[in-house]
N, CA, C, O and the ligand as a Tripos MOL2 file, in Angstrom:
@<TRIPOS>MOLECULE
protein
  281   279    71     0     0
PROTEIN
NO_CHARGES

@<TRIPOS>ATOM
      1 N          65.0480  -24.7760    2.3060 N.3       1 MET1
      2 CA         64.8410  -24.8620    0.8670 C.3       1 MET1
      3 C          63.5760  -24.1070    0.4900 C.2       1 MET1
      4 O          62.5340  -24.2560    1.1280 O.2       1 MET1
      5 N          63.6820  -23.3040   -0.5420 N.am      2 GLU2
      6 CA         62.5530  -22.5110   -1.0030 C.3       2 GLU2
      7 C          61.5690  -23.3960   -1.7530 C.2       2 GLU2
      8 O          61.9570  -24.1810   -2.6180 O.2       2 GLU2
      9 N          60.2770  -23.2600   -1.4080 N.am      3 THR3
     10 CA         59.2610  -24.0340   -2.0870 C.3       3 THR3
     11 C          58.9610  -23.4020   -3.4400 C.2       3 THR3
     12 O          58.9280  -22.1780   -3.5670 O.2       3 THR3
     13 N          58.7430  -24.2390   -4.4490 N.am      4 GLU4
     14 CA         58.3930  -23.7320   -5.7720 C.3       4 GLU4
     15 C          57.0970  -22.9380   -5.6760 C.2       4 GLU4
     16 O          56.2150  -23.2850   -4.8900 O.2       4 GLU4
     17 N          56.9710  -21.8630   -6.4780 N.am      5 SER5
     18 CA         55.7720  -21.0510   -6.4380 C.3       5 SER5
     19 C          54.7590  -21.4680   -7.4980 C.2       5 SER5
     20 O          53.6170  -21.0070   -7.4830 O.2       5 SER5
     21 N          55.1720  -22.3350   -8.4150 N.am      6 THR6
     22 CA         54.2440  -22.8810   -9.3930 C.3       6 THR6
     23 C          54.4440  -24.3830   -9.4960 C.2       6 THR6
     24 O          55.5260  -24.9010   -9.2230 O.2       6 THR6
     25 N          53.3970  -25.0640   -9.8900 N.am      7 CYS7
     26 CA         53.4370  -26.5120  -10.0360 C.3       7 CYS7
     27 C          54.3320  -26.8990  -11.2180 C.2       7 CYS7
     28 O          54.2110  -26.3330  -12.3040 O.2       7 CYS7
     29 N          55.2270  -27.8630  -11.0000 N.am      8 GLY8
     30 CA         56.1060  -28.3050  -12.0630 C.3       8 GLY8
     31 C          55.3970  -29.1120  -13.1230 C.2       8 GLY8
     32 O          55.9390  -29.3110  -14.2100 O.2       8 GLY8
     33 N          54.1950  -29.5820  -12.8330 N.am      9 LYS9
     34 CA         53.4550  -30.4030  -13.7960 C.3       9 LYS9
     35 C          52.5060  -29.5680  -14.6480 C.2       9 LYS9
     36 O          52.5150  -29.6680  -15.8750 O.2       9 LYS9
     37 N          51.6730  -28.7270  -13.9820 N.am     10 CYS10
     38 CA         50.6490  -27.9860  -14.7310 C.3      10 CYS10
     39 C          50.8860  -26.4840  -14.7570 C.2      10 CYS10
     40 O          50.2030  -25.7630  -15.4840 O.2      10 CYS10
     41 N          51.8560  -25.9980  -13.9640 N.am     11 GLY11
     42 CA         52.1260  -24.5660  -13.9370 C.3      11 GLY11
     43 C          51.1940  -23.7870  -13.0280 C.2      11 GLY11
     44 O          51.3060  -22.5640  -12.9450 O.2      11 GLY11
     45 N          50.2720  -24.4610  -12.3400 N.am     12 GLY12
     46 CA         49.3210  -23.8030  -11.4500 C.3      12 GLY12
     47 C          50.0100  -23.1940  -10.2430 C.2      12 GLY12
     48 O          51.1190  -23.5890   -9.8820 O.2      12 GLY12
     49 N          49.3380  -22.2170   -9.6150 N.am     13 SER13
     50 CA         49.9310  -21.5430   -8.4600 C.3      13 SER13
     51 C          49.1370  -21.7670   -7.1720 C.2      13 SER13
     52 O          49.4570  -21.1620   -6.1490 O.2      13 SER13
     53 N          48.1160  -22.6150   -7.1950 N.am     14 ASP14
     54 CA         47.3200  -22.8950   -5.9940 C.3      14 ASP14
     55 C          47.9780  -24.0320   -5.2220 C.2      14 ASP14
     56 O          47.4750  -25.1540   -5.1800 O.2      14 ASP14
     57 N          49.1250  -23.7070   -4.6070 N.am     15 LEU15
     58 CA         49.9450  -24.7120   -3.9310 C.3      15 LEU15
     59 C          49.7550  -24.6270   -2.4270 C.2      15 LEU15
     60 O          49.5430  -23.5450   -1.8790 O.2      15 LEU15
     61 N          49.8310  -25.7740   -1.7650 N.am     16 HIS16
     62 CA         49.6040  -25.8620   -0.3260 C.3      16 HIS16
     63 C          50.7120  -26.6800    0.3150 C.2      16 HIS16
     64 O          50.9620  -27.8200   -0.0760 O.2      16 HIS16
     65 N          51.3830  -26.0830    1.3170 N.am     17 ALA17
     66 CA         52.4630  -26.7710    2.0020 C.3      17 ALA17
     67 C          51.9030  -27.7410    3.0220 C.2      17 ALA17
     68 O          50.8400  -27.5030    3.5950 O.2      17 ALA17
     69 N          52.6310  -28.8560    3.2540 N.am     18 GLY18
     70 CA         52.1930  -29.8180    4.2510 C.3      18 GLY18
     71 C          53.2440  -30.8810    4.4720 C.2      18 GLY18
     72 O          54.3810  -30.7530    4.0200 O.2      18 GLY18
     73 N          52.8540  -31.9320    5.1710 N.am     19 THR19
     74 CA         53.7380  -33.0680    5.4000 C.3      19 THR19
     75 C          53.0290  -34.3260    4.9690 C.2      19 THR19
     76 O          51.8030  -34.3490    4.8570 O.2      19 THR19
     77 N          53.7930  -35.3750    4.7270 N.am     20 LEU20
     78 CA         53.2250  -36.6890    4.4360 C.3      20 LEU20
     79 C          53.2960  -37.4740    5.7320 C.2      20 LEU20
     80 O          54.3700  -37.9250    6.1290 O.2      20 LEU20
     81 N          52.1610  -37.6410    6.3920 N.am     21 ASP21
     82 CA         52.1400  -38.2330    7.7220 C.3      21 ASP21
     83 C          51.4950  -39.6130    7.7230 C.2      21 ASP21
     84 O          50.5380  -39.8700    6.9930 O.2      21 ASP21
     85 N          52.0280  -40.4770    8.5410 N.am     22 ALA22
     86 CA         51.2910  -41.6490    8.9700 C.3      22 ALA22
     87 C          50.7260  -41.1990   10.3170 C.2      22 ALA22
     88 O          49.5650  -40.7990   10.4050 O.2      22 ALA22
     89 N          51.5430  -41.2640   11.3530 N.am     23 PHE23
     90 CA         51.2110  -40.6140   12.6140 C.3      23 PHE23
     91 C          52.2590  -39.5590   12.9440 C.2      23 PHE23
     92 O          52.0680  -38.7220   13.8250 O.2      23 PHE23
     93 N          53.3720  -39.6200   12.2150 N.am     24 GLN24
     94 CA         54.4260  -38.6360   12.3620 C.3      24 GLN24
     95 C          54.9040  -38.2950   10.9610 C.2      24 GLN24
     96 O          54.6640  -39.0560   10.0240 O.2      24 GLN24
     97 N          55.5870  -37.1450   10.8020 N.am     25 PRO25
     98 CA         56.1280  -36.8200    9.4850 C.3      25 PRO25
     99 C          57.1090  -37.8880    9.0090 C.2      25 PRO25
    100 O          57.7930  -38.5190    9.8140 O.2      25 PRO25
    101 N          57.1670  -38.0790    7.7200 N.am     26 ILE26
    102 CA         58.1080  -39.0120    7.1120 C.3      26 ILE26
    103 C          59.5080  -38.3990    7.1560 C.2      26 ILE26
    104 O          59.6680  -37.1960    6.9480 O.2      26 ILE26
    105 N          60.4960  -39.2060    7.4210 N.am     27 ILE27
    106 CA         61.8740  -38.7320    7.4300 C.3      27 ILE27
    107 C          62.6930  -39.5240    6.4310 C.2      27 ILE27
    108 O          62.3970  -40.6860    6.1540 O.2      27 ILE27
    109 N          63.7320  -38.8890    5.8880 N.am     28 PHE28
    110 CA         64.7230  -39.5600    5.0600 C.3      28 PHE28
    111 C          65.8660  -39.9530    5.9730 C.2      28 PHE28
    112 O          66.4020  -39.1190    6.7010 O.2      28 PHE28
    113 N          66.2390  -41.2180    5.9350 N.am     29 ARG29
    114 CA         67.3450  -41.6830    6.7720 C.3      29 ARG29
    115 C          68.3730  -42.3450    5.8510 C.2      29 ARG29
    116 O          68.0450  -43.2970    5.1430 O.2      29 ARG29
    117 N          69.6100  -41.8500    5.8560 N.am     30 PRO30
    118 CA         70.6210  -42.4070    4.9630 C.3      30 PRO30
    119 C          71.0140  -43.8160    5.3840 C.2      30 PRO30
    120 O          71.0070  -44.1510    6.5680 O.2      30 PRO30
    121 N          71.3540  -44.6280    4.4000 N.am     31 THR31
    122 CA         71.7200  -46.0120    4.7000 C.3      31 THR31
    123 C          73.1490  -46.3410    4.2980 C.2      31 THR31
    124 O          73.6100  -47.4600    4.5220 O.2      31 THR31
    125 N          73.8630  -45.3740    3.7040 N.am     32 GLY32
    126 CA         75.2350  -45.6350    3.2560 C.3      32 GLY32
    127 C          76.1740  -45.9190    4.4150 C.2      32 GLY32
    128 O          75.9380  -45.4510    5.5290 O.2      32 GLY32
    129 N          77.2450  -46.6850    4.1680 N.am     33 PRO33
    130 CA         78.1650  -47.0850    5.2410 C.3      33 PRO33
    131 C          78.9740  -45.9300    5.8110 C.2      33 PRO33
    132 O          79.4820  -46.0360    6.9280 O.2      33 PRO33
    133 N          79.1090  -44.8280    5.0750 N.am     34 ASN34
    134 CA         79.9080  -43.6970    5.5440 C.3      34 ASN34
    135 C          79.0720  -42.5750    6.1330 C.2      34 ASN34
    136 O          79.5900  -41.4940    6.4110 O.2      34 ASN34
    137 N          77.7970  -42.8200    6.3220 N.am     35 GLU35
    138 CA         76.9190  -41.7850    6.8670 C.3      35 GLU35
    139 C          77.0530  -41.7300    8.3830 C.2      35 GLU35
    140 O          77.2930  -42.7430    9.0390 O.2      35 GLU35
    141 N          76.8950  -40.5310    8.9230 N.am     36 PHE36
    142 CA         76.9210  -40.3670   10.3730 C.3      36 PHE36
    143 C          75.5060  -40.5350   10.8950 C.2      36 PHE36
    144 O          74.6200  -39.7440   10.5720 O.2      36 PHE36
    145 N          75.2990  -41.5420   11.6810 N.am     37 LEU37
    146 CA         73.9710  -41.7880   12.2380 C.3      37 LEU37
    147 C          73.9550  -41.3970   13.7050 C.2      37 LEU37
    148 O          75.0190  -41.4290   14.3230 O.2      37 LEU37
    149 N          72.8600  -41.0400   14.2970 N.am     38 PRO38
    150 CA         71.5800  -40.9180   13.6180 C.3      38 PRO38
    151 C          71.4190  -39.5490   12.9730 C.2      38 PRO38
    152 O          71.4320  -38.5280   13.6600 O.2      38 PRO38
    153 N          71.2740  -39.5310   11.7100 N.am     39 ARG39
    154 CA         70.9650  -38.3150   10.9620 C.3      39 ARG39
    155 C          69.6960  -38.5960   10.1830 C.2      39 ARG39
    156 O          69.5540  -39.6490    9.5620 O.2      39 ARG39
    157 N          68.7980  -37.6680   10.2220 N.am     40 SER40
    158 CA         67.5900  -37.8340    9.4380 C.3      40 SER40
    159 C          67.1330  -36.4680    8.9570 C.2      40 SER40
    160 O          67.4540  -35.4490    9.5690 O.2      40 SER40
    161 N          66.3950  -36.4450    7.8800 N.am     41 VAL41
    162 CA         65.8970  -35.2170    7.2940 C.3      41 VAL41
    163 C          64.3820  -35.3270    7.1800 C.2      41 VAL41
    164 O          63.8610  -36.2620    6.5720 O.2      41 VAL41
    165 N          63.6830  -34.3650    7.7690 N.am     42 THR42
    166 CA         62.2300  -34.3490    7.6810 C.3      42 THR42
    167 C          61.7990  -34.0320    6.2540 C.2      42 THR42
    168 O          62.3160  -33.1040    5.6310 O.2      42 THR42
    169 N          60.8560  -34.8050    5.7470 N.am     43 VAL43
    170 CA         60.3550  -34.6240    4.3900 C.3      43 VAL43
    171 C          59.0760  -33.7870    4.4370 C.2      43 VAL43
    172 O          58.1070  -34.1480    5.1060 O.2      43 VAL43
    173 N          59.0910  -32.6680    3.7190 N.am     44 LEU44
    174 CA         57.9200  -31.8100    3.5980 C.3      44 LEU44
    175 C          57.3330  -31.9730    2.2040 C.2      44 LEU44
    176 O          57.9990  -32.4840    1.3030 O.2      44 LEU44
    177 N          56.1050  -31.5460    2.0240 N.am     45 ALA45
    178 CA         55.4170  -31.7470    0.7560 C.3      45 ALA45
    179 C          54.6380  -30.5120    0.3460 C.2      45 ALA45
    180 O          54.2540  -29.6910    1.1790 O.2      45 ALA45
    181 N          54.4130  -30.3990   -0.9520 N.am     46 THR46
    182 CA         53.5520  -29.3520   -1.4910 C.3      46 THR46
    183 C          52.5280  -29.9970   -2.4170 C.2      46 THR46
    184 O          52.8790  -30.7720   -3.3060 O.2      46 THR46
    185 N          51.2590  -29.6690   -2.1970 N.am     47 LEU47
    186 CA         50.1770  -30.1780   -3.0300 C.3      47 LEU47
    187 C          49.7090  -29.0930   -3.9820 C.2      47 LEU47
    188 O          49.4800  -27.9580   -3.5630 O.2      47 LEU47
    189 N          49.5630  -29.4270   -5.2610 N.am     48 CYS48
    190 CA         48.9500  -28.5230   -6.2280 C.3      48 CYS48
    191 C          47.4610  -28.8450   -6.2600 C.2      48 CYS48
    192 O          47.0640  -29.9500   -6.6320 O.2      48 CYS48
    193 N          46.6390  -27.8700   -5.8670 N.am     49 ALA49
    194 CA         45.1970  -28.1000   -5.8380 C.3      49 ALA49
    195 C          44.6140  -28.1340   -7.2420 C.2      49 ALA49
    196 O          43.4780  -28.5700   -7.4260 O.2      49 ALA49
    197 N          45.3720  -27.6820   -8.2340 N.am     50 GLY50
    198 CA         44.8740  -27.6890   -9.6020 C.3      50 GLY50
    199 C          44.8980  -29.0680  -10.2300 C.2      50 GLY50
    200 O          43.9090  -29.4780  -10.8390 O.2      50 GLY50
    201 N          45.9910  -29.7920  -10.1010 N.am     51 CYS51
    202 CA         46.1200  -31.0870  -10.7810 C.3      51 CYS51
    203 C          46.3690  -32.2490   -9.8300 C.2      51 CYS51
    204 O          46.3250  -33.4070  -10.2450 O.2      51 CYS51
    205 N          46.6330  -31.9540   -8.5460 N.am     52 GLY52
    206 CA         46.8430  -33.0280   -7.5850 C.3      52 GLY52
    207 C          48.2850  -33.4770   -7.4550 C.2      52 GLY52
    208 O          48.5790  -34.3980   -6.6930 O.2      52 GLY52
    209 N          49.1860  -32.8440   -8.1840 N.am     53 GLU53
    210 CA         50.6070  -33.2020   -8.0930 C.3      53 GLU53
    211 C          51.1120  -32.9180   -6.6840 C.2      53 GLU53
    212 O          50.8530  -31.8480   -6.1330 O.2      53 GLU53
    213 N          51.8290  -33.8700   -6.1010 N.am     54 ILE54
    214 CA         52.4690  -33.6740   -4.8120 C.3      54 ILE54
    215 C          53.9650  -33.7880   -5.0110 C.2      54 ILE54
    216 O          54.4560  -34.7880   -5.5350 O.2      54 ILE54
    217 N          54.6920  -32.7590   -4.5920 N.am     55 THR55
    218 CA         56.1500  -32.7970   -4.6560 C.3      55 THR55
    219 C          56.6890  -32.8210   -3.2380 C.2      55 THR55
    220 O          56.0700  -32.2740   -2.3250 O.2      55 THR55
    221 N          57.8280  -33.4460   -3.0510 N.am     56 VAL56
    222 CA         58.4370  -33.5420   -1.7300 C.3      56 VAL56
    223 C          59.8060  -32.8840   -1.7500 C.2      56 VAL56
    224 O          60.4780  -32.8450   -2.7810 O.2      56 VAL56
    225 N          60.2110  -32.3640   -0.5880 N.am     57 HIS57
    226 CA         61.5140  -31.7510   -0.4510 C.3      57 HIS57
    227 C          61.9450  -31.8400    1.0040 C.2      57 HIS57
    228 O          61.1220  -32.0560    1.8940 O.2      57 HIS57
    229 N          63.2460  -31.6700    1.2400 N.am     58 ALA58
    230 CA         63.7790  -31.7490    2.5940 C.3      58 ALA58
    231 C          63.5130  -30.4610    3.3540 C.2      58 ALA58
    232 O          63.5720  -29.3710    2.7850 O.2      58 ALA58
    233 N          63.2190  -30.5920    4.6490 N.am     59 ASP59
    234 CA         63.1040  -29.4430    5.5350 C.3      59 ASP59
    235 C          64.4780  -28.7860    5.6630 C.2      59 ASP59
    236 O          65.4650  -29.4700    5.9300 O.2      59 ASP59
    237 N          64.5510  -27.4620    5.4740 N.am     60 ALA60
    238 CA         65.8330  -26.7540    5.4390 C.3      60 ALA60
    239 C          66.6080  -26.9060    6.7490 C.2      60 ALA60
    240 O          67.8250  -27.0890    6.7290 O.2      60 ALA60
    241 N          65.9210  -26.8320    7.8730 N.am     61 GLY61
    242 CA         66.6010  -26.9240    9.1620 C.3      61 GLY61
    243 C          67.2460  -28.2770    9.3820 C.2      61 GLY61
    244 O          68.3970  -28.3580    9.8080 O.2      61 GLY61
    245 N          66.5170  -29.3280    9.0960 N.am     62 SER62
    246 CA         67.0870  -30.6540    9.3100 C.3      62 SER62
    247 C          68.1170  -30.9830    8.2360 C.2      62 SER62
    248 O          68.9970  -31.8140    8.4620 O.2      62 SER62
    249 N          68.0220  -30.3390    7.0620 N.am     63 LEU63
    250 CA         69.0300  -30.5620    6.0290 C.3      63 LEU63
    251 C          70.3660  -29.9610    6.4570 C.2      63 LEU63
    252 O          71.4160  -30.5460    6.1930 O.2      63 LEU63
    253 N          70.3410  -28.7940    7.1180 N.am     64 ARG64
    254 CA         71.5830  -28.1960    7.6370 C.3      64 ARG64
    255 C          72.2110  -29.1180    8.6750 C.2      64 ARG64
    256 O          73.4260  -29.3110    8.6670 O.2      64 ARG64
    257 N          71.4100  -29.6880    9.5630 N.am     65 ALA65
    258 CA         71.9240  -30.5810   10.6020 C.3      65 ALA65
    259 C          72.5160  -31.8410    9.9800 C.2      65 ALA65
    260 O          73.4500  -32.4250   10.5290 O.2      65 ALA65
    261 N          71.9840  -32.2560    8.8520 N.am     66 PHE66
    262 CA         72.4540  -33.4550    8.1610 C.3      66 PHE66
    263 C          73.9190  -33.3120    7.7650 C.2      66 PHE66
    264 O          74.6590  -34.2950    7.7520 O.2      66 PHE66
    265 N          74.3370  -32.0910    7.4430 N.am     67 HIS67
    266 CA         75.7030  -31.8610    6.9770 C.3      67 HIS67
    267 C          76.6780  -31.5810    8.1210 C.2      67 HIS67
    268 O          77.8760  -31.4170    7.8890 O.2      67 HIS67
    269 N          76.1690  -31.5270    9.3560 N.am     68 THR68
    270 CA         77.0210  -31.2530   10.5080 C.3      68 THR68
    271 C          77.5440  -32.5520   11.0750 C.2      68 THR68
    272 O          76.7700  -33.4460   11.4170 O.2      68 THR68
    273 N          78.8550  -32.6600   11.1750 N.am     69 LYS69
    274 CA         79.4430  -33.8840   11.7300 C.3      69 LYS69
    275 C          79.2570  -33.8920   13.2480 C.2      69 LYS69
    276 O          79.2670  -32.8350   13.8800 O.2      69 LYS69
    277 N          79.0900  -35.0560   13.8220 N.am     70 PRO70
    278 CA         78.8730  -35.1410   15.2680 C.3      70 PRO70
    279 C          80.1190  -34.7300   16.0560 C.2      70 PRO70
    280 O          80.1040  -34.7450   17.2870 O.2      70 PRO70
    281 ZN         49.5580  -28.7820  -10.8160 Zn       71 ZN71
@<TRIPOS>BOND
     1     1     2 1
     2     2     3 1
     3     3     4 2
     4     3     5 am
     5     5     6 1
     6     6     7 1
     7     7     8 2
     8     7     9 am
     9     9    10 1
    10    10    11 1
    11    11    12 2
    12    11    13 am
    13    13    14 1
    14    14    15 1
    15    15    16 2
    16    15    17 am
    17    17    18 1
    18    18    19 1
    19    19    20 2
    20    19    21 am
    21    21    22 1
    22    22    23 1
    23    23    24 2
    24    23    25 am
    25    25    26 1
    26    26    27 1
    27    27    28 2
    28    27    29 am
    29    29    30 1
    30    30    31 1
    31    31    32 2
    32    31    33 am
    33    33    34 1
    34    34    35 1
    35    35    36 2
    36    35    37 am
    37    37    38 1
    38    38    39 1
    39    39    40 2
    40    39    41 am
    41    41    42 1
    42    42    43 1
    43    43    44 2
    44    43    45 am
    45    45    46 1
    46    46    47 1
    47    47    48 2
    48    47    49 am
    49    49    50 1
    50    50    51 1
    51    51    52 2
    52    51    53 am
    53    53    54 1
    54    54    55 1
    55    55    56 2
    56    55    57 am
    57    57    58 1
    58    58    59 1
    59    59    60 2
    60    59    61 am
    61    61    62 1
    62    62    63 1
    63    63    64 2
    64    63    65 am
    65    65    66 1
    66    66    67 1
    67    67    68 2
    68    67    69 am
    69    69    70 1
    70    70    71 1
    71    71    72 2
    72    71    73 am
    73    73    74 1
    74    74    75 1
    75    75    76 2
    76    75    77 am
    77    77    78 1
    78    78    79 1
    79    79    80 2
    80    79    81 am
    81    81    82 1
    82    82    83 1
    83    83    84 2
    84    83    85 am
    85    85    86 1
    86    86    87 1
    87    87    88 2
    88    87    89 am
    89    89    90 1
    90    90    91 1
    91    91    92 2
    92    91    93 am
    93    93    94 1
    94    94    95 1
    95    95    96 2
    96    95    97 am
    97    97    98 1
    98    98    99 1
    99    99   100 2
   100    99   101 am
   101   101   102 1
   102   102   103 1
   103   103   104 2
   104   103   105 am
   105   105   106 1
   106   106   107 1
   107   107   108 2
   108   107   109 am
   109   109   110 1
   110   110   111 1
   111   111   112 2
   112   111   113 am
   113   113   114 1
   114   114   115 1
   115   115   116 2
   116   115   117 am
   117   117   118 1
   118   118   119 1
   119   119   120 2
   120   119   121 am
   121   121   122 1
   122   122   123 1
   123   123   124 2
   124   123   125 am
   125   125   126 1
   126   126   127 1
   127   127   128 2
   128   127   129 am
   129   129   130 1
   130   130   131 1
   131   131   132 2
   132   131   133 am
   133   133   134 1
   134   134   135 1
   135   135   136 2
   136   135   137 am
   137   137   138 1
   138   138   139 1
   139   139   140 2
   140   139   141 am
   141   141   142 1
   142   142   143 1
   143   143   144 2
   144   143   145 am
   145   145   146 1
   146   146   147 1
   147   147   148 2
   148   147   149 am
   149   149   150 1
   150   150   151 1
   151   151   152 2
   152   151   153 am
   153   153   154 1
   154   154   155 1
   155   155   156 2
   156   155   157 am
   157   157   158 1
   158   158   159 1
   159   159   160 2
   160   159   161 am
   161   161   162 1
   162   162   163 1
   163   163   164 2
   164   163   165 am
   165   165   166 1
   166   166   167 1
   167   167   168 2
   168   167   169 am
   169   169   170 1
   170   170   171 1
   171   171   172 2
   172   171   173 am
   173   173   174 1
   174   174   175 1
   175   175   176 2
   176   175   177 am
   177   177   178 1
   178   178   179 1
   179   179   180 2
   180   179   181 am
   181   181   182 1
   182   182   183 1
   183   183   184 2
   184   183   185 am
   185   185   186 1
   186   186   187 1
   187   187   188 2
   188   187   189 am
   189   189   190 1
   190   190   191 1
   191   191   192 2
   192   191   193 am
   193   193   194 1
   194   194   195 1
   195   195   196 2
   196   195   197 am
   197   197   198 1
   198   198   199 1
   199   199   200 2
   200   199   201 am
   201   201   202 1
   202   202   203 1
   203   203   204 2
   204   203   205 am
   205   205   206 1
   206   206   207 1
   207   207   208 2
   208   207   209 am
   209   209   210 1
   210   210   211 1
   211   211   212 2
   212   211   213 am
   213   213   214 1
   214   214   215 1
   215   215   216 2
   216   215   217 am
   217   217   218 1
   218   218   219 1
   219   219   220 2
   220   219   221 am
   221   221   222 1
   222   222   223 1
   223   223   224 2
   224   223   225 am
   225   225   226 1
   226   226   227 1
   227   227   228 2
   228   227   229 am
   229   229   230 1
   230   230   231 1
   231   231   232 2
   232   231   233 am
   233   233   234 1
   234   234   235 1
   235   235   236 2
   236   235   237 am
   237   237   238 1
   238   238   239 1
   239   239   240 2
   240   239   241 am
   241   241   242 1
   242   242   243 1
   243   243   244 2
   244   243   245 am
   245   245   246 1
   246   246   247 1
   247   247   248 2
   248   247   249 am
   249   249   250 1
   250   250   251 1
   251   251   252 2
   252   251   253 am
   253   253   254 1
   254   254   255 1
   255   255   256 2
   256   255   257 am
   257   257   258 1
   258   258   259 1
   259   259   260 2
   260   259   261 am
   261   261   262 1
   262   262   263 1
   263   263   264 2
   264   263   265 am
   265   265   266 1
   266   266   267 1
   267   267   268 2
   268   267   269 am
   269   269   270 1
   270   270   271 1
   271   271   272 2
   272   271   273 am
   273   273   274 1
   274   274   275 1
   275   275   276 2
   276   275   277 am
   277   277   278 1
   278   278   279 1
   279   279   280 2
@<TRIPOS>SUBSTRUCTURE
     1 MET1         2 RESIDUE 1 A MET
     2 GLU2         6 RESIDUE 1 A GLU
     3 THR3        10 RESIDUE 1 A THR
     4 GLU4        14 RESIDUE 1 A GLU
     5 SER5        18 RESIDUE 1 A SER
     6 THR6        22 RESIDUE 1 A THR
     7 CYS7        26 RESIDUE 1 A CYS
     8 GLY8        30 RESIDUE 1 A GLY
     9 LYS9        34 RESIDUE 1 A LYS
    10 CYS10       38 RESIDUE 1 A CYS
    11 GLY11       42 RESIDUE 1 A GLY
    12 GLY12       46 RESIDUE 1 A GLY
    13 SER13       50 RESIDUE 1 A SER
    14 ASP14       54 RESIDUE 1 A ASP
    15 LEU15       58 RESIDUE 1 A LEU
    16 HIS16       62 RESIDUE 1 A HIS
    17 ALA17       66 RESIDUE 1 A ALA
    18 GLY18       70 RESIDUE 1 A GLY
    19 THR19       74 RESIDUE 1 A THR
    20 LEU20       78 RESIDUE 1 A LEU
    21 ASP21       82 RESIDUE 1 A ASP
    22 ALA22       86 RESIDUE 1 A ALA
    23 PHE23       90 RESIDUE 1 A PHE
    24 GLN24       94 RESIDUE 1 A GLN
    25 PRO25       98 RESIDUE 1 A PRO
    26 ILE26      102 RESIDUE 1 A ILE
    27 ILE27      106 RESIDUE 1 A ILE
    28 PHE28      110 RESIDUE 1 A PHE
    29 ARG29      114 RESIDUE 1 A ARG
    30 PRO30      118 RESIDUE 1 A PRO
    31 THR31      122 RESIDUE 1 A THR
    32 GLY32      126 RESIDUE 1 A GLY
    33 PRO33      130 RESIDUE 1 A PRO
    34 ASN34      134 RESIDUE 1 A ASN
    35 GLU35      138 RESIDUE 1 A GLU
    36 PHE36      142 RESIDUE 1 A PHE
    37 LEU37      146 RESIDUE 1 A LEU
    38 PRO38      150 RESIDUE 1 A PRO
    39 ARG39      154 RESIDUE 1 A ARG
    40 SER40      158 RESIDUE 1 A SER
    41 VAL41      162 RESIDUE 1 A VAL
    42 THR42      166 RESIDUE 1 A THR
    43 VAL43      170 RESIDUE 1 A VAL
    44 LEU44      174 RESIDUE 1 A LEU
    45 ALA45      178 RESIDUE 1 A ALA
    46 THR46      182 RESIDUE 1 A THR
    47 LEU47      186 RESIDUE 1 A LEU
    48 CYS48      190 RESIDUE 1 A CYS
    49 ALA49      194 RESIDUE 1 A ALA
    50 GLY50      198 RESIDUE 1 A GLY
    51 CYS51      202 RESIDUE 1 A CYS
    52 GLY52      206 RESIDUE 1 A GLY
    53 GLU53      210 RESIDUE 1 A GLU
    54 ILE54      214 RESIDUE 1 A ILE
    55 THR55      218 RESIDUE 1 A THR
    56 VAL56      222 RESIDUE 1 A VAL
    57 HIS57      226 RESIDUE 1 A HIS
    58 ALA58      230 RESIDUE 1 A ALA
    59 ASP59      234 RESIDUE 1 A ASP
    60 ALA60      238 RESIDUE 1 A ALA
    61 GLY61      242 RESIDUE 1 A GLY
    62 SER62      246 RESIDUE 1 A SER
    63 LEU63      250 RESIDUE 1 A LEU
    64 ARG64      254 RESIDUE 1 A ARG
    65 ALA65      258 RESIDUE 1 A ALA
    66 PHE66      262 RESIDUE 1 A PHE
    67 HIS67      266 RESIDUE 1 A HIS
    68 THR68      270 RESIDUE 1 A THR
    69 LYS69      274 RESIDUE 1 A LYS
    70 PRO70      278 RESIDUE 1 A PRO
    71 ZN71       281 GROUP 0 **** ****
């Protein structure tokens, strides 16, 4: 997934890519009954240094794997 080049809140362009970590990156794990487990999607983040807005999005590689049936 392509990262936005400007902040959706303030329009600033001083954006920094990163992850939201505790000790490991945060992952999205589906909980629906029809989901194929274990499937998870790594969550990446972008910080706007202008206003502090943090946006999150799925890592493209793990998102592709999410759609692949076992
Ligand atoms: Zn901003």
